[in-house]
Backbone bond lengths (Angstrom), bond angles and torsions (degrees), N, CA, C in turn:
res aa  C-N    CA-C-N  psi(-1)  N-CA   C-N-CA  omega(-1)  CA-C   N-CA-C  phi
1 X - - - 1.467 - - 1.536 107.71 -
2 X 1.299 113.23 145.63 1.522 120.99 178.41 1.466 110.85 -66.07
3 X 1.375 117.31 134.59 1.451 120.34 176.08 1.578 108.67 -76.11
4 X 1.306 118.28 119.89 1.483 119.41 -174.16 1.562 111.73 -65.29
5 X 1.356 118.33 -12.00 1.429 123.36 176.58 1.482 116.32 -81.31
6 X 1.304 116.83 -15.12 1.460 124.15 -174.52 1.475 114.50 -110.72
7 X 1.392 117.97 144.37 1.438 121.17 177.68 1.539 108.76 -86.90
8 X 1.251 117.13 -178.76 1.571 118.01 -179.26 1.485 113.65 -61.70
9 X 1.336 118.43 -21.11 1.473 119.60 176.88 1.517 115.79 -90.75
10 X 1.369 112.30 9.86 1.506 119.55 177.00 1.553 108.59 77.11
11 X 1.359 121.80 10.58 1.416 121.13 178.54 1.476 107.48 -87.75
12 X 1.394 112.27 164.44 1.530 116.50 -176.02 1.552 104.35 -81.16
13 X 1.331 111.81 124.05 1.534 120.01 176.91 1.560 110.75 -98.14
14 X 1.353 113.32 -36.96 1.419 119.74 177.26 1.606 105.06 -144.20
15 X 1.332 114.39 158.84 1.435 122.91 175.65 1.488 107.09 -113.81
16 X 1.350 120.58 100.35 1.454 126.45 -174.70 1.479 111.83 -110.93
17 X 1.332 119.93 -32.26 1.481 125.89 -171.65 1.530 109.27 -168.87
18 X 1.320 117.48 149.27 1.378 119.85 176.75 1.494 111.96 -74.38
19 X 1.277 116.35 -32.55 1.450 126.40 -174.74 1.573 104.76 -56.26
20 X 1.272 113.37 128.19 1.521 120.08 176.22 1.502 117.10 91.23
21 X 1.381 109.88 -6.24 1.546 111.35 177.27 1.560 107.31 -82.12
22 X 1.360 114.72 150.68 1.468 119.94 172.40 1.470 112.61 -77.31
23 X 1.309 114.42 161.95 1.519 120.65 -179.15 1.532 102.91 -69.23
24 X 1.256 123.95 -32.20 1.514 125.09 -179.67 1.528 111.51 -64.02
25 X 1.325 116.42 -40.06 1.501 119.28 177.25 1.492 110.86 -68.58
26 X 1.308 117.09 -45.92 1.449 121.91 176.97 1.502 112.44 -57.34
27 X 1.328 116.38 -47.82 1.417 119.55 -179.90 1.573 115.18 -63.58
28 X 1.350 109.86 -38.04 1.575 123.38 176.25 1.652 106.95 -57.53
29 X 1.345 117.85 -41.83 1.411 120.70 179.59 1.537 108.82 -72.44
30 X 1.288 121.52 -41.28 1.434 123.21 174.73 1.512 112.22 -62.15
31 X 1.287 120.54 -47.05 1.440 127.62 179.31 1.610 112.01 -58.86
32 X 1.345 110.87 -43.02 1.425 119.47 176.08 1.532 113.03 -61.96
33 X 1.302 116.05 -43.68 1.448 125.02 178.06 1.569 110.89 -60.28
34 X 1.329 114.09 -42.48 1.458 121.97 174.11 1.501 109.09 -47.73
35 X 1.301 115.96 -50.63 1.519 120.83 -172.64 1.543 112.40 -68.70
36 X 1.396 114.39 -17.32 1.524 116.12 177.59 1.463 111.09 -95.04
37 X 1.239 123.85 -4.11 1.475 125.52 -176.29 1.495 111.63 -58.40
38 X 1.258 117.89 -39.07 1.588 119.02 -173.30 1.503 108.44 -84.02
39 X 1.356 120.26 -5.84 1.500 116.85 176.19 1.468 111.68 -59.09
40 X 1.280 116.70 -35.27 1.519 123.62 179.52 1.555 111.22 -64.60
41 X 1.201 118.96 -17.46 1.534 124.40 -177.14 1.519 111.13 -92.88
42 X 1.377 115.93 -15.36 1.469 116.25 -174.85 1.529 109.33 -75.80
43 X 1.377 113.34 165.41 1.567 113.97 175.57 1.437 105.17 -72.55
44 X 1.392 123.24 -44.18 1.445 121.93 173.60 1.522 107.67 -98.96
45 X 1.399 114.69 110.11 1.442 116.89 -175.54 1.467 114.65 -84.57
46 X 1.410 116.31 58.95 1.429 118.43 -175.76 1.486 111.03 -146.59
47 X 1.341 117.78 147.91 1.489 128.00 172.01 1.504 105.31 -125.38
48 X 1.344 118.06 148.46 1.490 118.36 -174.62 1.455 116.58 -89.88
49 X 1.303 119.14 20.57 1.560 120.67 -175.72 1.434 115.10 -57.72
50 X 1.346 120.73 -34.56 1.485 123.52 -177.58 1.505 114.32 -111.30
51 X 1.298 117.51 20.42 1.440 121.48 -179.66 1.460 112.64 -57.84
52 X 1.326 115.52 128.36 1.516 120.58 -177.93 1.515 114.82 85.65
53 X 1.323 115.76 -4.58 1.538 120.75 176.25 1.512 110.80 -85.46
54 X 1.347 117.37 144.95 1.497 123.75 -179.16 1.564 104.26 -107.96
55 X 1.341 119.08 114.05 1.418 120.00 173.55 1.574 107.07 -110.73
56 X 1.301 114.84 132.34 1.468 125.73 -176.94 1.541 106.33 -104.86
57 X 1.314 119.02 114.42 1.461 122.01 167.54 1.505 109.32 -83.33
58 X 1.334 115.75 108.27 1.442 119.71 -168.22 1.545 106.08 -115.48
59 X 1.373 112.75 90.03 1.493 121.35 -173.33 1.472 113.30 -104.82
60 X 1.366 117.05 106.17 1.468 122.84 176.23 1.512 110.18 -86.86
61 X 1.206 121.67 -3.96 1.498 126.02 176.97 1.537 107.42 -127.40
62 X 1.302 118.72 151.28 1.506 120.01 179.78 1.568 107.33 -68.27
63 X 1.262 111.03 144.53 1.510 118.51 175.39 1.517 105.88 -163.50
64 X 1.343 118.62 135.71 1.437 122.25 176.18 1.499 107.89 -105.77
65 X 1.371 118.58 -56.95 1.400 123.84 -172.07 1.545 112.85 -66.75
66 X 1.308 116.76 -48.03 1.431 121.56 -179.17 1.544 112.78 -61.60
67 X 1.339 111.93 -51.31 1.470 116.26 -178.94 1.514 112.56 -62.76
68 X 1.357 117.13 -41.73 1.438 123.45 -179.25 1.566 109.85 -63.20
69 X 1.357 117.74 -43.71 1.465 117.04 -177.25 1.499 112.58 -68.14
70 X 1.374 111.92 -37.90 1.516 116.02 175.72 1.541 111.36 -61.29
71 X 1.328 113.83 -43.43 1.482 119.09 178.19 1.526 112.29 -59.63
72 X 1.276 114.62 -46.93 1.536 118.99 -177.31 1.581 106.66 -68.03
73 X 1.257 118.60 -44.07 1.417 121.91 176.78 1.458 113.51 -55.62
74 X 1.330 119.34 -50.89 1.376 124.10 177.58 1.519 115.24 -59.44
75 X 1.367 114.40 -41.33 1.505 117.15 176.11 1.469 112.76 -69.75
76 X 1.310 122.64 -29.72 1.408 126.39 174.86 1.491 112.49 -65.54
77 X 1.396 113.04 -23.53 1.475 116.77 178.59 1.520 108.70 -96.73
78 X 1.358 115.96 10.00 1.431 120.27 173.58 1.550 116.12 75.83
79 X 1.376 112.97 15.89 1.493 118.92 -176.23 1.537 106.00 -82.33
80 X 1.345 115.87 159.18 1.494 123.76 169.61 1.584 103.28 -85.16
81 X 1.361 116.35 128.81 1.520 119.70 -172.61 1.553 103.86 -118.23
82 X 1.263 114.46 131.61 1.431 122.70 177.00 1.550 108.99 -122.86
83 X 1.348 116.05 110.62 1.538 118.25 179.36 1.580 107.49 -93.56
84 X 1.338 109.93 134.47 1.459 115.27 -176.30 1.585 105.19 -119.54
85 X 1.350 116.60 118.62 1.393 123.88 170.08 1.434 110.58 -83.94
86 X 1.388 119.42 82.01 1.429 126.84 -164.74 1.545 111.46 -63.48
87 X 1.340 119.37 -28.18 1.434 124.29 -179.12 1.610 107.56 -59.22
88 X 1.347 114.19 -32.70 1.360 114.64 -174.59 1.553 109.75 -104.95
89 X 1.346 120.80 19.71 1.339 121.68 -176.91 1.482 114.90 -115.73
90 X 1.387 118.03 -152.58 1.476 116.66 -177.58 1.486 117.12 -63.12
91 X 1.429 112.95 -27.78 1.536 113.09 -177.39 1.496 111.01 -61.32
92 X 1.361 117.42 -27.11 1.449 114.21 -178.32 1.569 109.68 -80.02
93 X 1.287 116.32 -7.21 1.451 121.54 -179.41 1.599 108.72 -101.68
94 X 1.298 116.63 8.24 1.439 118.76 172.42 1.607 115.72 108.11
95 X 1.263 111.84 -6.06 1.525 117.17 176.47 1.584 110.97 -62.30
96 X 1.341 116.71 134.55 1.449 116.64 179.85 1.423 109.13 -78.21
97 X 1.400 112.62 165.99 1.494 119.70 -178.80 1.521 114.24 -59.10
98 X 1.396 112.49 -42.18 1.456 117.60 -179.13 1.561 111.80 -71.69
99 X 1.285 117.21 -33.96 1.525 122.80 178.01 1.560 106.43 -62.33
100 X 1.413 116.29 -40.85 1.484 119.95 179.53 1.569 108.21 -62.72
101 X 1.323 111.16 -49.94 1.574 114.50 -179.58 1.531 111.64 -59.43
102 X 1.353 116.90 -40.12 1.449 118.27 -178.67 1.521 112.23 -64.86
103 X 1.339 117.18 -37.22 1.463 122.37 -179.65 1.593 107.72 -68.93
104 X 1.308 115.65 -39.60 1.487 118.09 -179.84 1.608 108.38 -69.62
105 X 1.302 113.22 -37.42 1.461 116.25 -179.17 1.503 111.07 -63.03
106 X 1.336 115.11 -33.38 1.489 122.89 177.69 1.590 109.15 -63.69
107 X 1.335 113.93 -24.09 1.524 118.39 -179.88 1.556 109.14 -91.89
108 X 1.308 115.25 20.89 1.564 123.53 176.13 1.524 113.32 65.50
109 X 1.282 116.60 44.04 1.527 119.08 174.90 1.490 107.80 -72.97
110 X 1.386 111.95 146.10 1.417 120.29 -175.34 1.571 107.90 -111.74
111 X 1.378 116.47 -28.86 1.374 120.82 -176.84 1.604 111.06 -150.57
112 X 1.296 114.05 138.70 1.435 118.80 174.54 1.519 112.08 -111.57
113 X 1.272 115.31 126.74 1.472 119.86 172.33 1.522 108.80 -103.56
114 X 1.274 120.32 109.41 1.515 125.39 -162.40 1.523 113.17 -113.40
115 X 1.277 116.64 124.39 1.493 121.47 166.47 1.451 110.13 -120.24
116 X 1.329 117.62 128.23 1.540 121.94 -172.73 1.442 108.26 -147.99
117 X 1.353 118.08 145.15 1.374 128.86 175.27 1.502 117.64 -65.59
118 X 1.272 117.32 -21.31 1.410 124.23 -179.27 1.483 112.46 -99.77
119 X 1.357 114.65 126.89 1.474 118.40 178.63 1.492 107.58 -64.67
120 X 1.357 115.37 141.96 1.446 122.50 -178.53 1.442 117.13 90.74
121 X 1.323 120.85 -8.25 1.468 125.93 -171.93 1.591 108.13 -57.83
122 X 1.401 114.60 -51.92 1.420 119.50 178.81 1.600 116.24 -54.77
123 X 1.404 110.64 -41.65 1.438 116.69 174.94 1.523 114.82 -61.21
124 X 1.393 115.03 -42.23 1.414 121.63 177.30 1.561 112.53 -57.45
125 X 1.319 115.86 -44.68 1.487 123.29 177.89 1.521 108.33 -63.49
126 X 1.314 114.68 -49.99 1.511 118.44 -179.56 1.472 116.35 -55.24
127 X 1.430 119.30 -36.81 1.396 123.19 174.50 1.519 113.77 -70.76
128 X 1.350 115.12 -20.03 1.487 119.76 -168.94 1.524 109.70 -95.83
129 X 1.344 114.89 -29.38 1.541 112.50 -169.35 1.589 112.77 -82.13
130 X 1.271 112.57 168.63 1.499 117.87 -179.16 1.482 111.32 -68.21
131 X 1.296 121.27 158.08 1.487 122.98 -172.58 1.529 114.09 -61.37
132 X 1.335 118.93 -23.49 1.428 121.76 -177.70 1.487 115.06 -83.48
133 X 1.409 115.85 -8.12 1.438 118.82 -178.53 1.499 112.01 -102.43
134 X 1.290 113.80 143.91 1.458 123.12 -174.40 1.475 112.48 -112.26
135 X 1.348 117.51 143.64 1.451 122.25 178.83 1.631 110.90 -123.74
136 X 1.324 110.62 132.99 1.414 115.55 173.43 1.464 106.61 -116.18
137 X 1.383 119.19 136.03 1.437 127.36 176.82 1.504 106.28 -86.21
138 X 1.321 116.51 115.45 1.468 119.83 173.07 1.469 113.61 -102.94
139 X 1.437 112.57 30.49 1.482 117.44 179.57 1.517 111.72 115.70
140 X 1.380 116.56 112.82 1.444 116.92 179.02 1.595 106.75 -131.53
141 X 1.270 113.21 114.01 1.508 122.03 174.79 1.528 108.09 54.92
142 X 1.373 114.56 -134.31 1.469 117.81 176.75 1.587 108.53 -96.63
143 X 1.233 117.79 14.38 1.495 118.88 -166.69 1.510 112.52 -82.47
144 X 1.370 115.72 -65.61 1.515 118.99 -171.23 1.489 110.86 -152.61
145 X 1.331 110.28 155.87 1.576 117.91 175.41 1.630 102.15 -146.87
146 X 1.345 117.85 68.34 1.430 117.41 -172.38 1.471 117.23 -58.60
147 X 1.218 123.28 -42.25 1.510 120.47 177.37 1.453 115.02 -65.27
148 X 1.210 119.09 -30.43 1.565 119.95 169.81 1.458 114.66 -63.91
149 X 1.334 115.33 -44.16 1.535 120.87 172.20 1.507 108.38 -59.37
150 X 1.265 123.71 -50.09 1.467 127.64 -178.91 1.480 112.40 -57.85
151 X 1.342 118.29 -42.63 1.440 117.55 -179.42 1.568 110.87 -76.11
152 X 1.355 119.07 -23.15 1.342 125.40 171.65 1.553 113.68 -64.53
153 X 1.420 110.34 -45.45 1.555 119.91 177.56 1.531 105.37 -66.09
154 X 1.204 120.64 -39.84 1.488 122.75 177.62 1.474 115.11 -57.78
155 X 1.452 110.73 -42.95 1.458 117.97 179.24 1.519 110.72 -69.70
156 X 1.335 117.92 -40.56 1.549 120.36 174.98 1.417 110.12 -60.89
157 X 1.370 120.27 -46.88 1.468 119.56 -177.04 1.496 110.92 -66.48
158 X 1.330 116.37 -37.22 1.570 118.59 177.59 1.565 112.70 -58.27
159 X 1.298 116.69 -38.67 1.494 123.21 -170.78 1.583 106.03 -94.59
160 X 1.319 120.42 -31.54 1.512 120.70 -169.50 1.475 113.18 -118.02
161 X 1.444 116.81 -5.07 1.468 124.46 174.98 1.581 112.23 64.74
162 X 1.305 120.01 -57.02 1.469 122.15 -177.95 1.539 114.22 -110.40
163 X 1.272 122.07 160.37 1.363 129.14 174.89 1.464 117.42 -102.16
164 X 1.428 116.08 -31.50 1.447 122.74 -166.65 1.511 116.22 -74.71
165 X 1.329 114.99 -5.93 1.476 117.29 174.12 1.503 117.05 -121.41
166 X 1.372 113.56 24.37 1.471 117.61 -176.81 1.547 110.75 -99.78
167 X 1.399 108.92 162.06 1.416 124.33 170.76 1.465 104.25 -126.86
168 X 1.362 115.23 115.54 1.461 118.06 179.32 1.478 112.16 -118.26
169 X 1.418 114.95 138.47 1.397 119.66 177.95 1.556 111.58 -119.07
170 X 1.351 114.45 130.61 1.514 121.43 179.77 1.531 101.54 -110.33
171 X 1.325 115.20 124.25 1.430 123.33 -171.08 1.620 109.61 -118.01
172 X 1.342 114.20 130.07 1.378 115.58 163.27 1.575 111.44 124.55
173 X 1.382 116.73 -138.49 1.404 123.78 -170.90 1.509 113.26 -81.34
174 X 1.304 114.81 70.16 1.474 121.40 -178.03 1.515 110.75 -63.34
175 X 1.222 116.73 -36.75 1.466 123.96 -169.26 1.588 109.74 -59.02
176 X 1.370 114.32 -41.92 1.556 114.70 -176.82 1.523 110.94 -103.29
177 X 1.365 116.68 8.60 1.429 116.78 -172.76 1.555 114.04 -96.83
178 X 1.350 111.77 111.49 1.532 116.47 171.61 1.547 107.98 -65.39
179 X 1.312 118.82 -33.23 1.463 124.46 -178.26 1.555 106.16 -60.43
180 X 1.306 119.56 -49.22 1.433 120.93 -173.74 1.522 113.70 -60.02
181 X 1.380 112.73 -41.25 1.499 118.22 177.27 1.515 111.27 -60.52
182 X 1.252 116.28 -48.19 1.506 120.30 -179.42 1.513 111.20 -63.80
183 X 1.388 115.97 -43.82 1.448 115.44 176.85 1.511 116.26 -59.94
184 X 1.434 114.51 -40.45 1.502 116.07 -179.46 1.549 108.79 -65.16
185 X 1.316 118.48 -37.48 1.474 121.11 179.92 1.556 106.46 -62.01
186 X 1.413 114.44 -48.26 1.497 114.49 -172.24 1.530 112.80 -72.29
187 X 1.339 119.88 -31.67 1.459 124.15 172.91 1.477 107.29 -61.96
188 X 1.272 121.36 -50.60 1.442 125.07 -175.77 1.608 108.35 -61.03
189 X 1.292 119.96 -42.69 1.480 123.92 -175.55 1.566 105.05 -67.41
190 X 1.300 120.25 -40.07 1.434 123.64 -178.79 1.564 112.51 -81.24
191 X 1.265 118.50 5.37 1.497 120.84 171.45 1.451 117.11 82.97
192 X 1.300 118.85 23.65 1.517 118.74 176.64 1.487 105.82 -69.25
193 X 1.398 115.47 125.81 1.501 117.64 -173.27 1.583 114.14 -77.64
194 X 1.404 115.25 -20.56 1.434 112.17 -174.60 1.570 103.40 -144.61
195 X 1.403 111.52 119.66 1.473 115.58 -177.24 1.604 100.26 -127.51
196 X 1.368 110.04 126.27 1.503 117.60 -175.32 1.519 109.30 -114.56
197 X 1.302 116.68 140.13 1.451 116.66 168.84 1.483 109.01 -117.53
198 X 1.282 117.97 137.74 1.455 123.55 -173.47 1.542 109.44 -128.44
199 X 1.342 114.22 115.51 1.475 120.97 -173.07 1.512 109.70 -165.36
200 X 1.372 113.99 159.61 1.460 115.74 169.55 1.569 108.85 -71.40
201 X 1.258 115.25 155.02 1.532 120.24 -176.04 1.475 111.35 -52.08
202 X 1.360 113.37 -36.71 1.539 115.42 -175.37 1.488 114.14 -69.69
203 X 1.366 115.49 -12.65 1.526 118.84 -178.74 1.553 110.07 -110.94
204 X 1.270 116.06 22.07 1.516 116.77 177.18 1.600 108.81 -120.31
205 X 1.297 116.48 140.52 1.427 119.90 171.92 1.480 116.72 -59.82
206 X 1.218 125.83 151.90 1.461 128.39 176.86 1.546 105.19 -63.61
207 X 1.305 117.66 137.52 1.430 129.23 173.46 1.596 108.74 56.01
208 X 1.321 115.70 36.14 1.500 118.95 179.69 1.555 106.50 -59.56
209 X 1.224 126.71 -25.34 1.467 127.40 177.47 1.484 111.07 -55.49
210 X 1.249 121.60 -26.84 1.485 129.11 178.14 1.567 111.33 -58.17
211 X 1.363 114.06 -25.76 1.409 117.24 177.55 1.491 115.62 -83.89
212 X 1.333 115.25 10.55 1.449 118.51 175.76 1.517 112.57 85.92
213 X 1.265 124.16 16.32 1.444 123.46 -176.74 1.561 114.82 -106.74
214 X 1.281 117.64 158.03 1.509 121.12 175.34 1.485 107.34 -94.53
215 X 1.297 120.58 134.08 1.469 123.43 -172.64 1.455 109.10 -103.94
216 X 1.367 119.65 128.36 1.408 121.78 171.51 1.572 109.10 -130.45
217 X 1.362 109.88 139.71 1.517 117.26 179.12 1.522 105.30 -100.40
218 X 1.307 120.16 -22.03 1.510 119.09 178.57 1.517 110.70 -99.77
219 X 1.324 116.24 122.68 1.408 121.85 -167.50 1.521 109.65 -66.03
220 X 1.377 115.26 -41.57 1.479 118.97 -177.26 1.484 111.81 -63.52
221 X 1.347 120.24 -39.60 1.409 120.98 177.47 1.590 111.09 -65.99
222 X 1.377 115.72 -42.69 1.426 121.85 -175.18 1.473 111.98 -69.81
223 X 1.391 121.21 -23.98 1.466 117.20 -178.49 1.479 112.26 -94.31
224 X 1.338 119.16 -1.79 1.466 122.93 -179.08 1.555 111.23 -57.53
225 X 1.333 114.58 118.79 1.435 122.14 175.01 1.539 116.66 62.20
226 X 1.243 117.71 26.79 1.504 121.65 -179.47 1.642 105.70 -85.99
227 X 1.281 114.35 148.24 1.457 126.46 174.89 1.465 114.82 -84.90
228 X 1.318 118.06 -33.84 1.458 124.78 -173.39 1.564 106.00 -140.49
229 X 1.414 108.19 132.87 1.539 114.09 176.78 1.551 104.39 -121.92
230 X 1.312 111.67 118.92 1.508 118.46 177.07 1.576 108.45 -109.36
231 X 1.384 112.74 112.41 1.491 115.15 174.85 1.473 112.21 -92.23
232 X 1.260 112.28 143.22 1.514 118.78 -177.66 1.544 109.02 -103.62
233 X 1.313 109.88 152.46 1.464 116.38 179.89 1.573 109.76 -72.77
234 X 1.276 117.23 137.41 1.462 122.05 175.60 1.514 106.92 -110.66
235 X 1.297 117.01 115.41 1.447 116.93 -172.13 1.553 107.22 -82.64
236 X 1.424 108.89 134.17 1.481 116.78 -168.50 1.561 109.11 -59.96
237 X 1.372 114.63 -35.13 1.549 114.55 -171.91 1.491 108.67 -70.89
238 X 1.354 122.42 -15.75 1.422 119.45 175.10 1.561 115.74 -78.80
239 X 1.386 112.46 -19.53 1.451 116.38 -179.76 1.504 117.10 -67.06
240 X 1.430 112.28 -19.74 1.469 117.36 -178.87 1.536 110.54 -85.14
241 X 1.275 116.82 -7.22 1.464 117.17 172.09 1.498 112.32 -81.37
242 X 1.370 114.94 -161.77 1.444 120.00 -176.53 1.512 115.02 -89.13
243 X 1.360 117.79 -2.65 1.398 122.12 -177.25 1.585 112.37 -69.55
244 X 1.220 115.95 -29.82 1.555 116.35 -172.55 1.617 106.07 -143.04
245 X 1.310 114.47 141.47 1.494 118.20 177.79 1.484 111.36 -66.14
246 X 1.446 122.83 -47.54 1.376 124.52 -174.63 1.533 109.28 -163.98
247 X 1.291 115.91 162.68 1.493 119.15 172.30 1.662 112.55 -61.35
248 X 1.361 109.28 -40.78 1.449 118.04 -179.80 1.548 115.60 -58.13
249 X 1.437 105.43 -43.80 1.483 116.78 178.59 1.505 108.43 -63.49
250 X 1.303 114.53 -48.27 1.516 118.52 -177.97 1.498 110.51 -56.54
251 X 1.345 116.78 -49.27 1.543 120.03 -176.86 1.482 107.55 -60.67
252 X 1.318 123.22 -35.74 1.447 126.83 -173.12 1.548 106.87 -60.42
253 X 1.374 114.34 -44.91 1.469 119.37 -172.32 1.540 114.31 -98.15
254 X 1.316 116.11 -29.73 1.433 119.18 -174.23 1.543 117.77 -130.33
255 X 1.351 113.48 7.64 1.496 116.43 172.65 1.502 109.23 -80.28
256 X 1.238 115.98 147.11 1.507 118.47 -178.29 1.543 107.20 -91.19
257 X 1.272 116.03 118.23 1.561 125.56 177.41 1.532 104.75 -114.04
258 X 1.342 113.18 169.98 1.428 120.02 173.90 1.496 114.65 -62.42
259 X 1.414 112.03 -37.24 1.427 118.69 177.43 1.537 112.07 -63.46
260 X 1.308 120.42 -41.50 1.505 119.04 178.15 1.550 109.19 -76.58
261 X 1.257 121.15 -33.33 1.381 124.52 -179.51 1.555 112.64 -61.21
262 X 1.363 114.13 -31.27 1.456 121.85 -178.79 1.492 111.31 -63.74
263 X 1.316 117.72 -17.65 1.547 120.11 175.89 1.515 112.41 -77.36
264 X 1.335 119.58 -20.52 1.400 123.20 178.21 1.589 104.58 -75.69
265 X 1.376 115.14 -179.30 1.471 121.91 179.20 1.528 105.07 -65.36
266 X 1.311 118.44 151.63 1.509 122.38 176.39 1.479 113.69 -53.25
267 X 1.438 118.31 -35.64 1.427 124.26 -174.79 1.554 111.36 -99.16
268 X 1.335 114.75 16.80 1.468 114.79 -179.09 1.463 114.29 -67.35
269 X 1.458 116.55 140.96 1.392 117.24 179.42 1.588 108.66 -99.61
270 X 1.350 114.79 154.59 1.489 123.00 -178.41 1.538 103.39 -113.73
271 X 1.406 110.21 133.92 1.484 116.66 175.13 1.514 109.71 -133.30
272 X 1.394 112.50 160.99 1.413 119.23 177.50 1.537 106.96 -156.94
273 X 1.348 118.14 130.86 1.480 120.25 -177.09 1.561 107.64 -69.64
274 X 1.267 122.24 -18.37 1.509 124.25 -177.03 1.504 110.68 71.82
275 X 1.307 115.28 166.75 1.465 125.57 -11.64 1.488 113.53 -69.66
276 X 1.250 116.74 143.86 1.562 121.28 -176.96 1.498 110.85 -83.22
277 X 1.411 110.59 139.57 1.380 116.06 164.76 1.575 109.56 -98.88
278 X 1.299 116.09 98.07 1.532 123.31 179.84 1.430 107.57 -60.38
279 X 1.392 118.84 138.14 1.352 125.36 175.96 1.558 112.22 75.52
280 X 1.370 114.62 6.34 1.526 117.15 173.88 1.506 108.86 -122.07
281 X 1.350 115.19 -53.34 1.503 121.33 175.43 1.490 109.95 -94.50
282 X 1.236 118.05 -34.85 1.496 124.36 -161.93 1.501 108.40 -150.22
283 X 1.419 110.51 138.62 1.482 116.10 178.59 1.545 107.39 -87.81
284 X 1.316 117.51 145.07 1.505 118.79 -178.30 1.514 111.56 -58.74
285 X 1.294 117.27 -29.12 1.439 116.06 176.44 1.474 119.12 -64.20
286 X 1.348 113.23 -23.81 1.523 121.98 174.28 1.436 105.68 -89.07
287 X 1.252 121.99 -48.64 1.505 126.41 -177.09 1.585 111.88 -49.46
288 X 1.332 111.59 -43.93 1.363 122.16 -174.32 1.617 112.37 -98.24
289 X 1.246 116.20 0.67 1.469 122.88 -171.28 1.503 114.49 -82.90
290 X 1.366 119.82 176.24 1.364 123.19 -169.39 1.557 113.06 -71.18
291 X 1.436 116.39 -22.80 1.421 117.43 -176.92 1.559 109.15 -89.78
292 X 1.312 120.08 -2.25 1.410 120.93 -176.73 1.538 110.52 -82.23
293 X 1.288 116.68 135.47 1.494 123.82 177.81 1.393 109.88 -122.53
294 X 1.301 120.16 26.14 1.509 125.89 -168.91 1.617 105.65 -71.68
295 X 1.243 118.74 -40.00 1.445 117.20 178.95 1.541 113.92 -71.08
296 X 1.416 115.27 -34.12 1.388 119.95 172.51 1.610 111.03 -58.06
297 X 1.269 111.70 -39.90 1.566 112.13 -179.98 1.498 110.31 -58.47
298 X 1.346 121.09 -41.13 1.480 124.38 -179.09 1.522 108.10 -66.24
299 X 1.272 120.02 -39.21 1.530 123.75 178.20 1.496 108.30 -63.96
300 X 1.361 117.79 -50.85 1.418 120.32 -173.36 1.576 106.92 -69.75
301 X 1.269 117.64 -25.08 1.502 119.30 -177.92 1.516 114.76 -57.21
302 X 1.390 114.81 -31.44 1.467 121.09 -177.19 1.653 104.61 -69.74
303 X 1.356 117.02 -49.67 1.401 123.17 -178.86 1.584 112.14 -58.59
304 X 1.309 113.07 -41.79 1.499 116.00 -174.98 1.566 104.81 -74.89
305 X 1.306 122.16 -36.19 1.486 119.20 176.89 1.539 112.13 -69.84
306 X 1.313 117.61 -30.52 1.486 122.14 169.57 1.526 109.98 -59.76
307 X 1.332 112.47 -46.36 1.525 116.22 -177.39 1.503 109.02 -60.36
308 X 1.349 118.98 -47.97 1.457 126.81 -173.71 1.564 106.43 -56.48
309 X 1.308 114.15 -53.80 1.537 121.63 -173.93 1.460 109.69 -65.32
310 X 1.399 121.96 -40.79 1.392 123.28 -178.21 1.542 113.24 -68.59
311 X 1.255 114.28 -37.29 1.556 124.74 -179.32 1.602 105.58 -67.97
312 X 1.360 118.62 -46.90 1.478 119.98 177.88 1.534 111.39 -61.56
313 X 1.323 114.05 -45.78 1.439 116.64 -175.25 1.530 111.06 -67.81
314 X 1.350 121.69 -19.42 1.460 127.23 176.74 1.423 113.46 -89.08
315 X 1.321 120.20 -8.52 1.461 124.01 -178.16 1.549 104.76 -80.07
316 X 1.277 115.11 156.04 1.546 122.90 175.10 1.503 109.45 -103.60
317 X 1.239 116.49 140.25 1.522 119.73 -178.84 1.571 112.89 -61.85
318 X 1.214 116.82 151.27 1.446 122.48 176.21 1.520 108.89 -69.34
């Protein structure tokens, strides 16, 4: 079956999910991001690759970090950026998602960056738009968050160089995490031999082992000798349900402390897609410690999103 993300030449037309991408495409994005890293150090932090292009940030869910880094990335590529607070727009008056997209397309949109609470929303838009328009999924429901996974892979490669000899642990609320799904796909594509997920049973999807991961419910066992620790955000509103007894109880068993981190390799790096709940998923001593690369992830996110948008804009429609 044809991959809806690729055009007839096998080039990336949209970025909707990591699942189904080739290692060559993923590496091409990471290599392109590498070339954009030094743009931030220039006096004029711009390159003209997307000059004259109109990029619409279409966020149906609140987001600060993702929306801001997409905006910065697009502006560094010299694009015109339009941010839409959709909750305060026509969508709240009953306009459908595709009606909104059609109206923006009539304003000569070239690319949509879409975050939506419903899984599959970005795919729906990608199937609907004209062939010259590109769609980037900035997070849809519990399904996927491909650019977050790509910036995480960039971060891992930056600090560890290779993927084929790594042991990576993903810790926390895997059940609700679109980030975790995208990370697992990306790590698998790039040849990581051992991917672990560490979580209570209530926060794991059914049959998660089918994704090729090793499951641990004991954090100390799961962290033993790992090279990379990726902590996941635990949303506070979910703690009041039946999934967890309390935030304190969760931190006791699954919060990352210096004591637990000591079980990983001495040069292990600690990551978090943010925003962090300090004292719930991660202790401040770890978040601000020497093994934390969390702020690097944010910095690298701009270069990675520049890479994605520039690659899409350079692809030819099917």
